[in-house]
MMTF fields as JSON, N, C-alpha, C and O atoms, coordinates in Angstrom:
{
  "mmtfVersion": "1.0.0",
  "mmtfProducer": "UNKNOWN",
  "numBonds": 479,
  "numAtoms": 480,
  "numGroups": 120,
  "numChains": 1,
  "numModels": 1,
  "chainsPerModel": [1],
  "groupsPerChain": [120],
  "chainIdList": ["A"],
  "bondAtomList": [4, 2, 8, 6, 12, 10, 16, 14, 20, 18, 24, 22, 28, 26, 32, 30, 36, 34, 40, 38, 44, 42, 48, 46, 52, 50, 56, 54, 60, 58, 64, 62, 68, 66, 72, 70, 76, 74, 80, 78, 84, 82, 88, 86, 92, 90, 96, 94, 100, 98, 104, 102, 108, 106, 112, 110, 116, 114, 120, 118, 124, 122, 128, 126, 132, 130, 136, 134, 140, 138, 144, 142, 148, 146, 152, 150, 156, 154, 160, 158, 164, 162, 168, 166, 172, 170, 176, 174, 180, 178, 184, 182, 188, 186, 192, 190, 196, 194, 200, 198, 204, 202, 208, 206, 212, 210, 216, 214, 220, 218, 224, 222, 228, 226, 232, 230, 236, 234, 240, 238, 244, 242, 248, 246, 252, 250, 256, 254, 260, 258, 264, 262, 268, 266, 272, 270, 276, 274, 280, 278, 284, 282, 288, 286, 292, 290, 296, 294, 300, 298, 304, 302, 308, 306, 312, 310, 316, 314, 320, 318, 324, 322, 328, 326, 332, 330, 336, 334, 340, 338, 344, 342, 348, 346, 352, 350, 356, 354, 360, 358, 364, 362, 368, 366, 372, 370, 376, 374, 380, 378, 384, 382, 388, 386, 392, 390, 396, 394, 400, 398, 404, 402, 408, 406, 412, 410, 416, 414, 420, 418, 424, 422, 428, 426, 432, 430, 436, 434, 440, 438, 444, 442, 448, 446, 452, 450, 456, 454, 460, 458, 464, 462, 468, 466, 472, 470, 476, 474],
  "bondOrderList": [1, 1, 1, 1, 1, 1, 1, 1, 1, 1, 1, 1, 1, 1, 1, 1, 1, 1, 1, 1, 1, 1, 1, 1, 1, 1, 1, 1, 1, 1, 1, 1, 1, 1, 1, 1, 1, 1, 1, 1, 1, 1, 1, 1, 1, 1, 1, 1, 1, 1, 1, 1, 1, 1, 1, 1, 1, 1, 1, 1, 1, 1, 1, 1, 1, 1, 1, 1, 1, 1, 1, 1, 1, 1, 1, 1, 1, 1, 1, 1, 1, 1, 1, 1, 1, 1, 1, 1, 1, 1, 1, 1, 1, 1, 1, 1, 1, 1, 1, 1, 1, 1, 1, 1, 1, 1, 1, 1, 1, 1, 1, 1, 1, 1, 1, 1, 1, 1, 1],
  "groupList": [{"groupName": "UNK", "atomNameList": ["N", "CA", "C", "O"], "elementList": ["N", "C", "C", "O"], "formalChargeList": [0, 0, 0, 0], "bondAtomList": [1, 0, 2, 1, 3, 2], "bondOrderList": [1, 1, 2], "singleLetterCode": "X", "chemCompType": "L-PEPTIDE LINKING"}],
  "groupTypeList": [0, 0, 0, 0, 0, 0, 0, 0, 0, 0, 0, 0, 0, 0, 0, 0, 0, 0, 0, 0, 0, 0, 0, 0, 0, 0, 0, 0, 0, 0, 0, 0, 0, 0, 0, 0, 0, 0, 0, 0, 0, 0, 0, 0, 0, 0, 0, 0, 0, 0, 0, 0, 0, 0, 0, 0, 0, 0, 0, 0, 0, 0, 0, 0, 0, 0, 0, 0, 0, 0, 0, 0, 0, 0, 0, 0, 0, 0, 0, 0, 0, 0, 0, 0, 0, 0, 0, 0, 0, 0, 0, 0, 0, 0, 0, 0, 0, 0, 0, 0, 0, 0, 0, 0, 0, 0, 0, 0, 0, 0, 0, 0, 0, 0, 0, 0, 0, 0, 0, 0],
  "groupIdList": [1, 2, 3, 4, 5, 6, 7, 8, 9, 10, 11, 12, 13, 14, 15, 16, 17, 18, 19, 20, 21, 22, 23, 24, 25, 26, 27, 28, 29, 30, 31, 32, 33, 34, 35, 36, 37, 38, 39, 40, 41, 42, 43, 44, 45, 46, 47, 48, 49, 50, 51, 52, 53, 54, 55, 56, 57, 58, 59, 60, 61, 62, 63, 64, 65, 66, 67, 68, 69, 70, 71, 72, 73, 74, 75, 76, 77, 78, 79, 80, 81, 82, 83, 84, 85, 86, 87, 88, 89, 90, 91, 92, 93, 94, 95, 96, 97, 98, 99, 100, 101, 102, 103, 104, 105, 106, 107, 108, 109, 110, 111, 112, 113, 114, 115, 116, 117, 118, 119, 120],
  "secStructList": [7, 7, 3, 3, 3, 3, 3, 3, 3, 3, 7, 1, 1, 1, 3, 3, 3, 3, 3, 3, 3, 3, 3, 7, 6, 6, 4, 4, 4, 7, 2, 2, 2, 2, 2, 2, 6, 6, 3, 3, 3, 3, 3, 6, 6, 3, 3, 3, 3, 3, 7, 6, 6, 1, 3, 3, 3, 3, 3, 3, 1, 6, 6, 1, 7, 3, 3, 3, 3, 3, 3, 3, 3, 3, 3, 6, 6, 3, 3, 3, 3, 3, 3, 3, 3, 1, 4, 4, 4, 7, 3, 3, 3, 3, 3, 3, 3, 3, 3, 3, 6, 6, 3, 3, 3, 3, 3, 3, 6, 6, 3, 3, 3, 3, 3, 3, 3, 3, 3, 7],
  "xCoordList": [-0.794, -1.928, -2.31, -2.327, -2.624, -2.969, -4.467, -5.166, -4.956, -6.367, -6.478, -6.22, -6.857, -6.96, -8.424, -9.221, -8.765, -10.071, -9.876, -9.066, -10.606, -10.466, -11.866, -12.577, -12.265, -13.614, -13.529, -12.857, -14.2, -14.26, -15.698, -16.594, -15.922, -17.227, -17.2, -16.449, -17.986, -17.915, -19.211, -20.297, -19.068, -20.22, -20.184, -19.337, -21.066, -21.091, -19.816, -19.349, -19.238, -18.13, -16.748, -15.755, -16.653, -15.331, -15.379, -16.437, -14.209, -14.074, -14.091, -13.335, -14.935, -15.027, -14.262, -13.98, -13.924, -13.159, -12.887, -13.715, -11.733, -11.37, -10.778, -10.119, -11.021, -10.365, -9.768, -10.29, -8.691, -8.059, -7.849, -7.727, -7.81, -7.505, -6.6, -7.041, -5.362, -4.416, -3.913, -3.383, -4.078, -3.602, -2.661, -3.085, -1.402, -0.431, 0.404, 0.64, 0.858, 1.649, 2.909, 3.355, 3.491, 4.756, 4.603, 5.595, 3.379, 3.154, 4.022, 4.549, 4.182, 4.973, 6.45, 7.193, 6.886, 8.299, 8.621, 9.774, 7.654, 7.9, 8.972, 8.815, 10.056, 11.158, 10.743, 11.248, 9.844, 9.4, 8.607, 8.813, 7.703, 6.925, 7.841, 7.657, 8.817, 9.758, 10.546, 10.775, 10.956, 11.773, 10.997, 11.589, 9.678, 8.917, 7.996, 7.648, 7.597, 6.659, 7.242, 8.36, 6.469, 6.894, 7.88, 8.435, 8.11, 9.087, 8.41, 7.203, 9.219, 8.783, 9.511, 10.732, 8.743, 9.304, 9.252, 8.199, 10.401, 10.492, 11.088, 12.073, 10.474, 10.976, 10.53, 9.338, 11.462, 11.098, 10.129, 10.404, 8.985, 7.958, 6.969, 5.953, 7.25, 6.354, 6.902, 8.079, 6.038, 6.387, 5.233, 4.097, 5.533, 4.503, 4.944, 6.069, 4.051, 4.294, 3.63, 2.431, 4.436, 3.946, 3.709, 4.626, 2.48, 2.171, 1.969, 1.596, 2.225, 2.087, 0.656, 0.439, -0.321, -1.726, -2.206, -3.409, -1.262, -1.53, -2.139, -2.744, -1.99, -2.461, -1.285, -0.145, -1.591, -0.627, -1.157, -2.327, -0.315, -0.681, 0.51, 1.659, 0.23, 1.334, 0.865, -0.317, 1.832, 1.561, 2.39, 3.43, 1.908, 2.628, 2.228, 1.503, 2.683, 2.367, 3.519, 4.436, 3.481, 4.592, 4.963, 6.135, 3.962, 4.209, 3.793, 3.626, 3.623, 3.196, 1.766, 1.409, 0.931, -0.433, -1.472, -2.622, -1.082, -2.024, -1.907, -0.817, -3.03, -3.051, -3.049, -3.778, -2.228, -2.198, -2.81, -2.431, -3.767, -4.319, -4.72, -5.148, -4.572, -4.94, -4.474, -4.264, -4.315, -3.912, -2.872, -2.708, -2.166, -1.151, -1.105, -1.57, -0.533, -0.236, 0.801, 0.993, 1.465, 2.357, 1.583, 1.088, 1.486, 0.737, 1.618, 1.993, 1.944, 2.77, 4.061, 4.474, 4.696, 5.989, 5.939, 6.987, 4.753, 4.621, 4.001, 3.227, 4.351, 3.747, 2.463, 2.499, 1.334, 0.034, -0.544, -0.727, -0.826, -1.383, -2.732, -2.93, -3.66, -4.967, -5.078, -5.196, -5.038, -5.11, -6.515, -7.171, -6.967, -8.252, -8.072, -8.963, -6.92, -6.599, -5.079, -4.333, -4.627, -5.383, -6.099, -5.692, -7.163, -7.989, -7.221, -7.522, -6.244, -5.526, -4.616, -4.145, -4.363, -3.595, -4.481, -3.993, -5.783, -6.717, -6.77, -6.471, -7.158, -7.284, -6.171, -5.337, -6.189, -5.211, -4.184, -4.524, -2.934, -1.846, -0.834, -0.412, -0.451, 0.603, 1.896, 1.919, 2.971, 4.23, 5.39, 5.451, 6.315, 7.576, 8.409, 8.371, 9.165, 9.99, 11.395, 11.579, 12.387, 13.786, 14.316, 14.238, 14.858, 15.414, 16.922, 17.457, 17.595, 19.055, 19.456, 19.243, 20.041, 20.442, 19.246, 18.292, 19.298, 18.203, 17.313, 16.731, 17.209, 16.294, 15.399, 15.779, 14.201, 13.254, 12.788, 12.305, 12.937, 12.49, 11.254, 11.298, 10.15, 8.868, 8.673, 8.83, 8.333, 7.989, 6.492, 5.711, 6.086, 4.673, 4.194, 4.979, 2.916, 2.347, 2.896, 2.788, 3.485, 4.075, 5.589, 6.241, 6.152, 7.599, 8.173, 7.438, 9.494, 10.16, 10.251, 10.583, 9.949, 10.0, 10.822, 10.515, 11.856, 12.747, 12.511, 12.448, 12.382, 12.18, 13.329, 13.892, 13.671, 14.57, 13.733, 12.586, 14.316, 13.649, 14.252, 15.473, 13.394, 13.894, 12.928, 11.797, 13.405, 12.544, 11.518, 11.774, 10.348, 9.28, 9.493, 8.69],
  "yCoordList": [13.084, 12.197, 11.874, 12.753, 10.586, 10.17, 10.043, 9.646, 10.384, 10.262, 9.412, 9.896, 8.151, 7.248, 6.972, 6.752, 6.983, 6.46, 5.612, 5.949, 4.522, 3.59, 3.147, 2.567, 3.408, 3.09, 2.187, 2.524, 1.051, 0.153, -0.022, -0.106, -0.077, -0.352, -1.801, -2.153, -2.632, -4.066, -4.592, -4.076, -5.621, -6.375, -7.701, -7.893, -8.6, -9.892, -10.667, -11.383, -10.549, -11.397, -10.75, -11.459, -9.456, -8.853, -7.375, -6.746, -6.833, -5.403, -4.676, -5.022, -3.685, -2.957, -1.651, -1.089, -1.161, 0.077, 0.491, 0.273, 1.089, 1.542, 2.933, 3.29, 3.699, 4.99, 5.096, 4.52, 5.817, 6.011, 7.488, 8.277, 7.846, 9.212, 9.135, 8.746, 9.496, 9.447, 10.855, 11.495, 11.338, 12.668, 12.567, 12.279, 12.801, 12.866, 14.101, 14.467, 14.752, 15.96, 15.73, 16.628, 14.522, 14.265, 13.292, 12.711, 13.099, 12.123, 12.389, 11.447, 13.638, 13.961, 13.669, 13.519, 13.586, 13.356, 11.893, 11.581, 10.992, 9.582, 9.068, 9.195, 8.491, 8.061, 7.049, 7.096, 6.151, 5.167, 5.84, 5.544, 6.744, 7.472, 8.309, 8.356, 8.962, 9.786, 8.916, 9.316, 7.731, 6.851, 6.264, 5.982, 6.071, 5.38, 6.264, 5.897, 7.413, 8.272, 8.739, 9.251, 8.552, 8.978, 8.043, 8.38, 6.88, 5.929, 4.815, 4.6, 4.106, 2.926, 1.736, 1.753, 0.701, -0.534, -1.589, -1.83, -2.22, -3.179, -4.484, -4.498, -5.583, -6.928, -7.825, -8.1, -8.279, -9.098, -8.359, -7.237, -8.984, -8.367, -7.52, -7.09, -7.273, -6.466, -5.057, -4.859, -4.087, -2.679, -1.983, -2.006, -1.36, -0.685, 0.749, 0.993, 1.694, 3.107, 3.456, 3.242, 4.003, 4.444, 5.944, 6.75, 6.295, 7.665, 8.59, 8.157, 9.874, 10.89, 11.033, 11.461, 10.689, 10.793, 9.561, 9.353, 8.745, 7.54, 6.398, 5.496, 6.422, 5.326, 4.461, 4.918, 3.205, 2.263, 1.852, 1.493, 1.903, 1.432, 0.702, 1.027, -0.287, -0.997, -2.201, -2.35, -3.062, -4.271, -5.42, -5.214, -6.628, -7.839, -8.948, -8.695, -10.15, -11.288, -11.589, -10.781, -12.755, -13.176, -12.155, -12.008, -11.451, -10.453, -9.058, -8.176, -8.842, -7.54, -7.208, -6.035, -8.241, -8.025, -7.875, -7.532, -8.128, -8.052, -6.674, -6.248, -5.994, -4.64, -4.701, -5.491, -3.863, -3.687, -2.326, -1.327, -2.283, -0.996, -1.059, -2.098, 0.066, 0.135, 1.428, 2.434, 1.378, 2.548, 2.125, 0.939, 3.122, 2.826, 3.929, 5.046, 3.589, 4.553, 3.926, 2.709, 4.756, 4.259, 4.359, 5.424, 3.221, 3.157, 2.492, 1.328, 3.241, 2.73, 2.103, 1.043, 2.768, 2.335, 1.24, 0.801, 0.789, -0.252, 0.318, 1.274, -0.284, 0.053, -0.757, -1.986, -0.065, -0.734, -0.476, 0.667, -1.574, -1.436, -2.129, -3.186, -1.51, -2.106, -2.242, -1.249, -3.493, -3.737, -4.128, -4.932, -3.541, -3.882, -4.899, -5.708, -4.854, -5.833, -6.028, -5.093, -7.213, -8.383, -9.034, -8.854, -9.787, -10.356, -11.233, -11.228, -11.977, -12.893, -12.165, -12.771, -10.893, -10.088, -9.086, -8.292, -9.121, -8.142, -8.108, -9.091, -6.952, -6.756, -5.876, -5.354, -5.731, -4.878, -5.73, -6.713, -5.344, -6.001, -4.932, -4.124, -4.936, -4.041, -4.837, -5.952, -4.25, -4.972, -4.176, -2.954, -4.887, -4.267, -4.117, -4.978, -3.024, -2.765, -2.401, -1.594, -3.012, -2.666, -2.059, -2.669, -0.843, -0.182, -0.134, 0.352, -0.655, -0.628, -0.134, -0.813, 1.06, 1.64, 1.817, 2.515, 1.173, 1.312, 0.07, -0.246, -0.639, -1.774, -1.643, -1.055, -2.211, -2.262, -3.703, -4.306, -4.253, -5.613, -5.552, -5.024, -6.097, -6.116, -7.489, -8.507, -7.526, -8.781, -8.97, -8.292, -9.896, -10.099, -11.44, -12.22, -11.698, -12.984, -14.126, -15.292, -13.8, -14.804, -14.893, -15.6, -14.19, -14.175, -12.826, -11.879, -12.746, -11.488, -11.303, -12.231, -10.088, -9.761, -8.483, -7.471, -8.526, -7.384, -6.74, -7.422, -5.414, -4.62, -3.634, -3.156, -3.334, -2.222, -0.937, -0.909, 0.111, 1.41, 2.346, 2.467, 3.009, 4.021, 5.203, 5.113, 6.305, 7.479, 7.222, 6.499, 7.833, 7.594, 8.393, 8.308],
  "zCoordList": [5.947, 5.951, 4.519, 3.657, 4.266, 2.916, 2.765, 3.697, 1.585, 1.266, 0.014, -1.088, 0.169, -0.958, -1.257, -0.345, -2.506, -2.897, -4.137, -5.001, -4.231, -5.33, -5.712, -4.891, -6.93, -7.364, -8.584, -9.559, -8.539, -9.688, -10.115, -9.275, -11.391, -11.956, -12.398, -13.308, -11.785, -12.038, -12.63, -12.364, -13.432, -13.884, -13.142, -12.269, -13.464, -12.791, -13.052, -12.166, -14.233, -14.619, -14.579, -14.418, -14.717, -14.783, -14.438, -14.467, -14.109, -13.833, -15.163, -16.071, -15.287, -16.549, -16.531, -17.589, -15.366, -15.318, -13.896, -13.013, -13.662, -12.33, -12.415, -13.391, -11.391, -11.282, -9.903, -8.948, -9.791, -8.494, -8.254, -9.191, -6.997, -6.612, -5.392, -4.31, -5.56, -4.463, -4.226, -5.134, -3.006, -2.679, -1.497, -0.378, -1.743, -0.67, -0.905, -2.056, 0.14, -0.047, -0.872, -1.585, -0.78, -1.462, -2.631, -3.071, -3.146, -4.208, -5.429, -6.021, -5.816, -7.011, -6.802, -7.772, -5.556, -5.274, -4.98, -4.683, -5.051, -4.777, -5.736, -6.951, -5.22, -6.09, -7.159, -8.281, -6.829, -7.817, -8.932, -10.109, -8.567, -9.57, -10.457, -11.673, -9.858, -10.624, -11.607, -12.748, -11.163, -12.007, -13.178, -14.22, -13.034, -14.073, -14.906, -16.028, -14.388, -15.105, -16.44, -16.501, -17.494, -18.818, -19.486, -20.532, -18.91, -19.448, -20.222, -20.114, -21.01, -21.733, -21.122, -20.965, -20.779, -20.235, -21.333, -21.922, -21.606, -22.703, -22.212, -21.474, -22.635, -22.345, -23.493, -23.634, -24.306, -25.46, -26.355, -26.781, -26.646, -27.503, -26.715, -27.261, -25.442, -24.617, -24.49, -24.191, -24.72, -24.564, -23.853, -24.327, -22.704, -21.912, -21.655, -21.219, -21.929, -21.643, -20.316, -20.132, -19.385, -18.077, -18.215, -18.063, -18.502, -18.895, -17.697, -16.607, -17.934, -16.887, -16.397, -15.264, -17.217, -16.829, -16.063, -15.907, -15.585, -14.779, -15.581, -15.002, -16.902, -17.736, -18.157, -18.235, -18.426, -18.995, -20.365, -20.496, -21.369, -22.702, -23.285, -22.987, -24.118, -24.735, -25.522, -25.83, -25.841, -26.604, -26.044, -25.418, -26.284, -25.899, -26.866, -27.828, -26.63, -27.49, -28.411, -28.552, -29.046, -29.915, -30.984, -31.328, -31.508, -32.547, -32.113, -32.955, -30.818, -30.326, -30.695, -30.802, -30.895, -31.369, -30.258, -30.534, -29.003, -27.889, -27.231, -26.851, -27.102, -26.535, -25.011, -24.411, -24.396, -22.944, -22.654, -23.267, -21.709, -21.305, -19.837, -19.334, -19.17, -17.767, -17.137, -17.813, -15.818, -15.046, -14.019, -13.733, -13.463, -12.46, -11.413, -11.638, -10.261, -9.204, -8.289, -8.294, -7.51, -6.471, -5.171, -4.804, -4.473, -3.229, -2.176, -2.314, -1.123, -0.024, -0.531, -0.061, -1.497, -2.01, -3.057, -3.531, -3.429, -4.447, -5.709, -5.662, -6.839, -8.123, -8.227, -8.289, -8.247, -8.336, -9.715, -10.133, -10.412, -11.746, -11.794, -11.195, -12.52, -12.779, -14.286, -15.004, -14.764, -16.2, -16.604, -15.942, -17.707, -18.296, -19.418, -19.679, -20.078, -21.108, -21.122, -20.831, -21.45, -21.863, -20.676, -19.528, -20.954, -19.889, -18.903, -17.71, -19.38, -18.481, -17.495, -16.533, -17.715, -16.762, -16.032, -15.228, -16.309, -15.777, -14.26, -13.582, -13.748, -12.311, -11.767, -12.507, -10.452, -9.78, -9.059, -8.401, -9.189, -8.464, -8.064, -8.891, -6.793, -6.309, -6.22, -5.7, -6.733, -6.885, -6.311, -6.45, -5.663, -5.277, -6.535, -7.414, -6.63, -7.806, -7.351, -6.44, -8.001, -7.775, -9.067, -10.133, -8.955, -10.135, -9.984, -8.987, -11.012, -11.06, -12.442, -13.447, -12.475, -13.755, -14.659, -14.314, -15.837, -16.799, -16.839, -17.877, -15.696, -15.61, -14.379, -13.367, -14.502, -13.387, -13.249, -14.207, -12.036, -11.773, -10.892, -9.781, -11.396, -10.705, -10.076, -10.75, -8.796, -8.117, -8.254, -7.586, -9.122, -9.444, -8.906, -8.367, -9.053, -8.646, -9.506, -9.125, -10.664, -11.554, -11.41, -12.178, -10.444, -10.245, -10.614, -10.895, -10.61, -10.945, -12.457, -13.194, -12.898, -14.318, -14.466, -13.836, -15.291, -15.479, -16.843, -17.865, -16.837, -18.044, -18.207, -17.223, -19.456, -19.757, -19.684, -20.128, -19.125, -19.02, -20.059, -20.158, -20.833, -21.772, -21.789, -21.313, -22.347, -22.474, -23.566, -24.528, -23.392, -24.38, -25.64, -26.568]
}
């Protein structure tokens, strides 16, 4: 049995912070979580660290000057990320992910995006 709780602190205009609590007996053994936890995802000038503490941090933009920050979890087999920055990517989105070798392809609202996977 799964016990999910999701709490967001919102203002009138935007989400200011979210926390998640997912408790499943086999959460640590989820193949997607195992494949991505502690890894760095790279695509062009974008680099995102999928941290063990369920945080996402990284950079993007033409010169890597835009900060990426947020949180992640695996929910019902999908990679769910809640980004706080950059603003244009803000919010929560759950994505199907296909992992082949050292690449991960995320099916997002903007189409499929493929990242190289490496150790942090």
